[in-house]
N, C-alpha and C positions, 0 to 999 in steps of 0.2 A: 702849608706846615703839615705836618704827619705827627699822629699820636699814637704809639704802639705800647699797650697794656698787656701784660702776661700774669696770668694769676693761676699756676701751674702746681701738680704734685706728682712727681717723678717716683715709681716704684722700681726697686732692681732686685733681682733675687737670683742668685748664681749657683751654680753647682757645689760651690765652696762652703755652702750655708750660709753665706752673707745676706742679709736683708737690709734694704738701706732705702728709706724713705725721705724723700728732700723736697721740701716744698719751694715754691720759685716764683718769687713776686718781683715784677720788673716794669717802670713806667718810660719809656724813652719820648722824648719830644724832637722831633727834627726841624729846624727852619732854615728853609731854603731860598735865596733871592738868586736872579740870574738877569744877564743882560748880554748886550752883544756891541762890540765896540764899532767904530766906521770901518775899519779894513774887515770887517767879519769875525774877527775872536770872539768866541764864548767865554763870557766872564760867570764866575760861581761863586758865591758865599754861601756857606752853611754853618750853623750852628746846632751843636746836640747838646740835650740835657738830659741825665739818667738819674732815676732815684726809685727804692722800692716801691714808692707810691706816688699817685700824684699830689699828694700833701708836699713832698719833698722837692716839686719842681718849684723854679723860680715863680713871683708873683706877676700879674699883668705889667706893672709899672716896667719891673725889668725886661721882660718880654718884649715891650714895646721900644724900651731903650736900645736892646740888642739888635731890633729888626731896623730902626732908623741907622744903627750904626752899619749894620750890613748894606743898607741903600747907601749910604754917604760913602764907602770903599767903594762899590760898583762907581758910584757916579766919577770919582776920583780915577780908578783902573781905566775908566772909558777914555778919560782924557791923558792916561799915562803915555809915556814911550814905550814903544817895544825893546826889550833888552838884546843885546847882543851877545853871541858865546863869549865866554868868560872862564879864566881860571887864576884863581889868587886868593888872598885872606877873605874868610866868611865867616860870618856870628850866627848861629841859630839860635831862636829862643828856645826855652826849656820844651814847650809842647813840641815844637817843629824836631828837636833833638830827639825826643821819644819816639816820635815816627819815623824818624831816622833809624833808630837803633832797632825799633822792631823789623823794620824791611831789610836792614842790612845785615844785622849780625842776629837777631832773634830766630830769624826762619833758618837761617845755618845751623843753628844749635838745636835743632828738633831731632829726637834721635832716630827716627826712620831711614833720614836721609844719608846716615851714615853706613846703612848698609843695601841701600838700592844702588846697583851698577850703573845704573843712566843718571843718576847725581852726580853734582860735580865735587862733592865731599871734599868741601874749602877747609873744614877745620877736623875732619876725621882722624888723622893721625898728628895734629899738632897739641894732643893733651899732653900736660907738664910744659908747654912753650908758650913764650910770651905773644900774645895774640893783640894785646891791647896796651897802651902807653900804661905804665905802671901804676900811675895813680887813680886808674879807674878800675872799678870791681862791677859785676854784673848779676844780681840774683834773680830769681822767679818764684815769686812766693802769692800762690793763691789766696792765703790765708787774709791778705791784707784786706781790710773792709772799704778802710778811706783813708783819704790823705789831705790835712790842711781843709779837712769839712767837705771834699769831694767824693762820692760814693765811687769805689772802684768796679769798673764792668767786671773784669776778668777774676772776681773771689767766687771761690766754690770751696766746700769743705771735703767732697769726695770726686774724683775724677768718673768719666763715664765708663769705667771697668771697674768701680767699686770700691779702688785704691784712695786712702786718705791724702788730701792733697798735703805737700811737702815742701818747704822752703829750699831751693835749691841753689847754692852757688855754684854759678856755672864758670864764672871766672873771677879770680881774687887775685889783687894788686897786679892786673894784667895777664895773669897767667891762666890759660884753661884748665879748667878742674874736673867736667863733664857735659852733660847733655840733658834734654828734657824728654824724660822716657816714659812710653807706656809698656805695656806688658810685651810688647816686641823686643826682645832681645837684640844687643848688638855686641860687637865684641868688645870685652870687659867690663861691658855695663849689661848684667842679665836680667837686672831687678826693675821693677817700675818705681819711679819714683813721685807718683802720683799726676802726673801732666796727661794721660791716655783721654783724649776729648775728641767728639765729633756731633755732626747734627744726626739726630734720628734717621735711620735707615744706613747710613754709611758707619765702615769700622774705624775705631778709634786709631789714633797715632799719637805721637808725641807733640803737643802744640804748646804754645806762649800761654799765661795767664797772667799774672802783673809782672812786667818785665821792670825792673829796677835798675837803672844806672846811679853809681855813686862813685863820687870824688873826694880824693884828699889833696888836690890842688887846686883851690878854689881862691876866687877874688869876691868882693862883695857884688852883688847883683847891679848897684848903682854905678860899678867900675869897669863892667865886663865890654862895654863900649868904646871906653876909651882905651883898653886893650888891643881891641880891634884897629881903630886907628892906629895905634904904634905900629901894629904888624903892618898896615898899609905903607907907614912911611919907611920902616925897616926894609920892605921889598921894592920900595921904591915904585909903587902902585899908584894910579892916579884914583883909586876908589876900590872901595870892599863892597862885600854884597852884606846886607843883614837881611834872615829871613824870620818873619815874626808868625806866620801861621802858614800852615801845611795841611792841606786837604786828605792826604794820602799817598799811596804809592804802590809799587810792586816790584819784585825782584825775581830773577830767574835764576834757577838753581840748578838745573838738567846741565849734563856735558853736549847736548846736542846744540846748544845756544852758549854763547858767550856767557861767562859769570859776572853780570852785571846787575845793578839796580837802577831804578828811576823814580825818584820821588816828585811829587807833585805841590810845589808851592803855590799859594793865592797871593800873599801880602807880602813884598820883596822891596828892599830898599836899596839905592846906591848910597853908600857913605863914605864920603868926600874927606881926604887927611888936611885940606885947607880951609877948613871952617865953612863951605857952603854948607846949606842946608841939606838935608835928606831927600832923595828924591825917588819919589814911589816908581815902579817899573812892572812891567807885565810881559807873560809870554815865555817866560823860562821853567827848565826843571832842570834839579839836580840828577846829574848821571855820575858813573864810575864803577868802579871794580871794590868790594871789599876790603882784601890786603891792604890795599893801595890807602883807601881811604880811612879806615879807621886807626892808620898810625899816624894820622896828621893834625890831631887833637892836641892844642898846646894847653889850654886850662879851661876851668869851667866858671860857672856863677856858683854862690852857696845856695840857692832857693829851686829845690825841685818842684817841676808842674806835672800836671798831668794830662795826658791823652786818652780818652775813651772812645773806642769804636769795634766795629764787627770785623773780624778777620775771614778770609776764605782760603781754603786751601784744599788739599786732596780729602781730609774727611768732613767739608763742609763749612758752614758759617758757624762760628762761636765768638762770643764775646770777648774782649781782651782789654787791658789796659797797659798803657808804658806810662813810664815815670822817669824825668830825667832833669838835670840843671840845663842852663843854657851852655854851649860848646863853642868856643873858638877852633877854628881850623886854618891851619896856615896855608890850605890850599883845597879848594874845591872849583867843580867844573860844573858850568851849566850849559844847556844847549835850548837852541830855540824849540818852542814847542810846536807841534803842529795844531792847525786849527782850520776851521771851516773860513771860506772868502766870500759866504752870502752875507748880503748887506743887510742892514736892517731896512724896515718896513719904510716904504715912502709916505702912503697915504695913512691916515690916522684909523683905528679901529672902528667898528661900526658903531654908531651912537654917540660919536667924538667929533661929528663934521661940524663946519661952521664954527660958532662963537666959541662954544667948548673946545673944540680944537687949539684956538687961539691962547685958550688958558693953559695949555700943556707946556711947561718947559722941555723943549726936546733937549736940553742938556742934562734933564735929569729922569730917563725911563725907567732907572732901577726903582725908583721910588714907587712907579705904578705897579711895579712887579713883585714885590716883596709880598710874599704869602703869610698872611695874620690867621 
């Protein structure tokens, strides 16, 4: 477990006469548990909690329950089969869809990427064109402080160039309207919209704050799983995939490399159309290219969920949030994840030999590795 507490006051004075004093209070708790499957695959579960102060973090009972759940997940993952490459219907939970949009779409809407000739410029010349299904809209609103009681990590009042944070509607009813701008101008967009962000010591660039995906074509959260089963049957597939949780991902935006993304799920289930119970699987990553993947969204649930994290890019590490409902895709591709082939230890750790070692359930090593 890691506890990060920040209590700072930023002062900014510019040659324009701007003077800004910004107090910053943040407490972030990171719980991490890991183990290794018999085939050598590393398995990881991470839970993060963020609040302005320690008093806003969950209590001891809730944290212990989270730790026990993480350990149980790892125990189940150790026994789960490795999934094979797949292309077919898939459902992303709200948190998973939020990470997906942050990586696949959000980074490609950052202003400076539209002027750099080394960038892929996926959406540079698509302003005014449809880039998402018509029922989806995307905004970035750093002014949002919380959603459903969850504090948003991407909240700020002024960006790191002294410009007031602005709500920016980057996509409306599927049509691209603009980009997330710092003071670095690009063609047809000469003004900042309050998204110039950086880690101290690096040059600010256009970055995401609170990326919000909204939908006008929804079904109740309780019915979205049945929609997945209906799509599996429609395509005559033996199963579909449900991505319950995602730890992060990365995307390639430069021309020197394929315009691809890779999202890293941690809890994935096979969902069968014939009524068999869902089957937990491990060892797959979501892969694809943005222009194709973003057009395969069929519908969404009616309940947005939050993902808080820290995003790294050219201007450094900045706190971000992404908000999205669960999303059903007609097609999604996964590939096998690279992993180590080092086997788990054969001998018990020092101090656990003899009678003590006999009491350790070898099927539950994750329990011993949870950091509290």
